[in-house]
N, C-alpha and C positions, 0 to 999 in steps of 0.2 A: 704921327704915321707909324705904323707898325713895323716891327722889325724881325728878322729871323737870324739870331746868332748861334755860332757853332762852338762848343767847347770839347776839346780832344786832347789825347796825350801825344806827346812828340818823342817818346821814347820807346821803350819795350815794355809800356804798361807800367802800372803801381806808381803813377805820377802823384797822385793825391787828386784826381778828379772830383771824388766824391764829395771832399770839403769844398772844392771850389764851386760845385755846382750848388750845394746847400747854402753857402754864403751868398751866391749871385740870386738863388731862385726868387727872393722877394720883389726883384725888379720885372719879372716876367710872368705872364697870366698861364704858360703852359710850358712845360719841361717834357721833352720827347727823347726817349732812347731809341737809337737809330740802327744799331747793329750789336753783334756779339750775343752771349748768352749767360747760363750759370756759370762760365768760366771766368767771368768778370767779378771782382770784389772791391766794390766802392765804400771805402770807410769814412764815417761820418763821428765826430766827436763833438759832443756839447753836453753841459750840465754835468761834466764829470762821466760822462757814459760813452761808451763806443758802441757804434752800430754800423752792422755790415750789411750791404745790399748788393744782390747778384743779378737780378732781372729787373727788378722795381727801380724807376728813375730817382734820382736823389732828391727830387722835390717833393717827396710823398711826405716828409715831415713838416712841411707848410702846408696846412690844410686849406688855404684859400686858393691854392694852385692845382690846376688840372695836370694829370700826369699821363702821358701817352706811351704805351709799348709799341713801337712802329713794326712794320712789314719786314723791316731787315734783321729783326731779331729772331732768335731761335728759343724757345720756351720750353723749359722742364716743368710740368706741371706739379711734380712731387716737391720740388725746391721751391716753387712759386707758393705752394700752400704752407711751408714751413716759414716763408717770408712775411706772409699775410698773418699767420698766428703770432709771430715774433712783434707784429706791430700793434698788437690788441693791448699790450702793456702800457703803451703810450696813449692810450685812449684815441686811437686814430681808427676811422674807418674808411679804408681805401675803396670800398665799392663806391662810395659816392664821387671820388676824385680820380680814380685809375680806370683808364679806357684801353683795351686791346684791340690790336689791328686783327681784323679777320684773316689778314694773309701772312701773319707771322708764323713760322713753321713750327711744328709741334715735334720734341725729341720723346722718342719711344724708348721703352726699357732695352728694346734690341739695339737702339743706336749706341748704347754706352757699352753692351757687350762687343759690338764691332769694333767700337773705339780699341777697347783693350786687346782684342784680338789682333787687330792692324799694327797697333804699337809693339806688342809683343813680337809679331812676325819681322819687325824692322830690327830687332836685336840692339847691337850697339849704335846702329844709325838712327835710333828713335828720336823723335823731335821733341819728346818732353811734353807730350797731350796733357791736359788735366783729368782726361778720361770721362769727361762729361757727356760724350756723345755729339759735341758740337760739329766736329769734322763730318763724321756719317749723315747728320742731319743736312748739313750745307751741300753735301754729295747728292743727297736725295733730291733735295731742292733743284740743282742743276741739271739731273737726271729725269725731272718732271714728273716724280712719282712720290713726292713727299707728302704729309699730310699737314694741313694748315689749321689755324685755332678756328676759324669758320667752319671747318668740317665737324666738329664737336657738337654743333647745334643741328646737324642735318640728321635725318631718319636712318642713313644707311652708313654711319660711321663706323660701326663694329665690322661690318663687310670690309670697309676699306682698310681699317685697321689689320684685320686678319688676313687679307691680302698682302700688305706690307711686311706683316711679321713672317708671313711665310717666306717671302723673299729673303729676309735677313736671316732667318734660320738655316735656309739652304746654303747661304754664304758661310755661315759659321760652321757649319758641318763640314764644308769643302776646306775651311782652314783648319780642322780638327780642334775646334774650341766649341765645346758644348757646356752650358752651365745653366743650371735650373734657375730660371727666373720669374718663378710662380709669385712669390711674395711680391716682388717689383711690380709685376703686372697687377695685382690687386691693388696695391698702394696707387699704381698710376690712374686706374679707373676710378678709385676713390678720390683723387686729387681732382678729377676732370669736373666733379660736381662744385668743387670752388671755382674753377676757371668760368662756370656756366652762371655764376651770381654777378658777373662783371658784364659790363656792357662791350659786346663785341660787335665791331663795325668797320666800315671802310673809312680807316682813320686819314687817308690823305685827303677825303672830303672835308673831314672835320678841321683839318690844321690849314687848308686853304681857304676855307670859309673864315676861319679865325683871322688869318692875314687880311682878307678882305674887310673883315670888321674892326681892323685896327688893333688886333691883340698882339702881344709880343711874346715871342717864341724861343726858348733855348734848346737847342738840339745837343743832346749828351752823348758822347762816343764811349767806348769801351776800348780795352786793351791800349795799344799804342801805335804810332805811326809806323814803327821799324817792324811791327808784326803785320803790316798789310799785305793781305795775299798778292799783290801785285808789286808793290814796291818795297816791301821788308826784306829781312834776310832770308830769303826763301832757299830751302824749303822749311827753315824754321819758323814758320809764320803762324798766324791763326787763319780761319777759314771765311774770313770776311773782310770788306774794304773799311778800314779804320779811319780812313782820311776824310777830309771835308766833302768830296764826291760821294762818299758812303751817306752821308745826312741826306743827300738829294735823292739817291735811289732807294734809302732806307726808311724815308718817310713820304715821298712824293712830293718833295719842295723843287721848285724850279732853281736853277743857279743864281738867277739874278734876283731872287728874293732874299739872298744870304748877304748880311752886313758885316758885321765883325766876327773874325775868328779868333778865340780864345786858346792858345796853345799852353798846354800845362807841361812843365818839365822840372826834374829835380836838380839841385845844385851838384849833383853827382850822378852816376848813373846807376842802374841795377837791372838785373836779367832773371828770369825764373826758367829753369828747363835749359835744353841744349841748344846750340846755335852761336854764331860768332860774336864776340864781344871784345872790339879793338881795345879798350881802356881798362878791362877787367884786371883787378888787383889780386892775384893769388897768393897773397902773402898775409903778414900780420895787418899791414894797413887796410887790407879788405875785410878781414875779419872784425877788426876795430870798427870801422864803417857800419857793418852790419849790425854789430851790438848796439852802437849809438843811434841809428836809424830804426831799429827794430824790425830789419828788414827780413820778415817772414811772410809769405802769401797769405792774403786775406781769405781766400778760397781753399788753397791746397795746405797751408802752413809751412810750404816748403821753404827753405833759406834761400835768400835771394843772392846771386852773384853781385859783387859790388866793384864799382872803378870810378875813375875820375870823370869829369864832364867832357864829352865829346862834341865838340863845335862843328866839325865836318857833317856829322850825323844830325846835330840840331838845325844847321843850316839847311841841310836836305829836306829835313821835315818842313821848315818853315816854308821853304819853295813849294813842296807839294800841296800844301794846305791853303796858301795864301794868308798866313798868320798876320793879323793886325795888332795884337797884345800878346805879350808873353808875361803868365805867371810863373814865378819861380817858388818852388816847394823846398821845404826842409833845408833853408839856410842855417838854422839853428842847430842842426846835426854837426854842421863843420865847424860850429863855434868853439874856439878854444885851440884849434889846430895852429901850429905855428906857420905853416905853408899850405897852399892848397894849389893843386896843379890842374891845368885844363889842357887837353889834346887840341891843337890847332890845325894840324895837318898830319897826312901819313907820308911815309916815303917807302918806295918800291922801284928796285932795281936802279937805285940811284936818284930816282926823279921823285919830286915832291908834287902832291895832289892834295887837294881840298874837298875831291869829290867822294861820296860814299861808295865804296866798292860794289862792283856785280857781286862778287864772292870775295869775301874777306878770308885770307889764308895767313895765318899767324906766321908761317914760314917765308912769306913773300912780303908781308907789310911790316913797317915798323911805324910806331906812334911817336909823334914830337910833341914834347910838351913845353908849356911855360909854366913857371911857377910865380905864384901871388901870395902877396903877405897875408897869413890868417886874421881872423877877428874873433872878438868875444861879443856876444849879444846879451845885455842884460834887460829885462823887461820887454816891453812893446812899445819902442820909440817909434815917432812920427817917420815916414819915409825918408824925409830930408836930414834926419837926425840919427838915421843908422849909422853904425861904425864906418869911418872912413875907408877902411880896407873892404868892408863888404860892398860899399857904393862903387869902389875902383873894380869890384868884380862884376857888378852890374853893368857898369859902362862897357867893360871889357866885351861882354856878352851881346850889349846892344851894338856895339862897333861892329861887331863880326856878324850879326844877324840883320842889321839894319831895321830891327823891329824893337819897340819900346818895351821894357818890362814895367809894367803897371800895378803888380802886386808881389809882394814877397812873404811867404810864410814863415812864421817863426815858431811854430808848435801846432800839434793836431786839431786843439779846439778851435772853434768858431772864433772865439775872441782874439786868437792869436794869429792875426792876420793884418797886414800893413798895405794899403791901397795908397797909390800916388795920387794927389790931388792934381 
């Protein structure tokens, strides 16, 4: 019997989804990205080399697997071209294994300019956009005048492009943001030739036919649940649905086809850019976590804000996604610490709550912590032979979430992964 499983992040992104997908991929026939765009940075490490993917599904290094970029994704053809060129050094021909949805939205050079202009206009209240044109592209999608990948193989594509470009330029002029993009436009049209080499089709039919034919599918999410446009820490969120529901709309899969939902989280929390972060450590401890975990954005290189694990937030993400299995990443980063803290509830106006707040305000909310004994990990022991204090940490999270932790990552490489039998 075929299955569709979903793998997604439960925090503010950067949880380690790329490694998890790469490790799980051999169990599936198809790996499909269902939302986000080049603002994602999925890092994979094997054979002593690090690889970062932005738009291409993380199953691409397994040549026996079909990879799909779904309709919920927004694609920057210039970034796509660079990713394809980077794969050549691995003797991989993605034209044979990568298929693009004709309904995925296209990021234009002017989308990136709009992103810069709108972020600049917000001043101190800016949300920390990656400036990749993601938000403006999704805005055009919702406004019903965006361009889709299927348009690039139509005879009237250039006319459609010029019409939308003119609309963007008019907005930029009103905002007083005029910048020459002649070079970027030439690169854009050049990169479209790479896109046209790939199969472009209605992938919702392909996926559903695969389900009927008994194929197994892994839906790969980007960013994290707490960045979801509806349920994240709004307005400091991304522009797509990062939850399990997004896998349905971003690939054309009916909800009753989904079986397991693998929720990825770090043994601590990180966040890039602006926005609320209840457990953030604005001290030497936070700086130490950043150094030990090499917490710098895979896409932007920006330093990530770091803090202790937030159980109310994790429970919230498990609830929204229907998580059936938890994967804990970067347990090795906390190795050697004398104690590890976990936030288990918030306090506001003298009352405690375990609900993730509608709008977190540092002046109103107080985080309540429990301290657990630290651990030291040596090598890659079997799950049951993990250090007792680390197992206590695992059990505390399982008790809080009522979801089993079935994988613990003890390093960035494929081999440094510990599955529970």
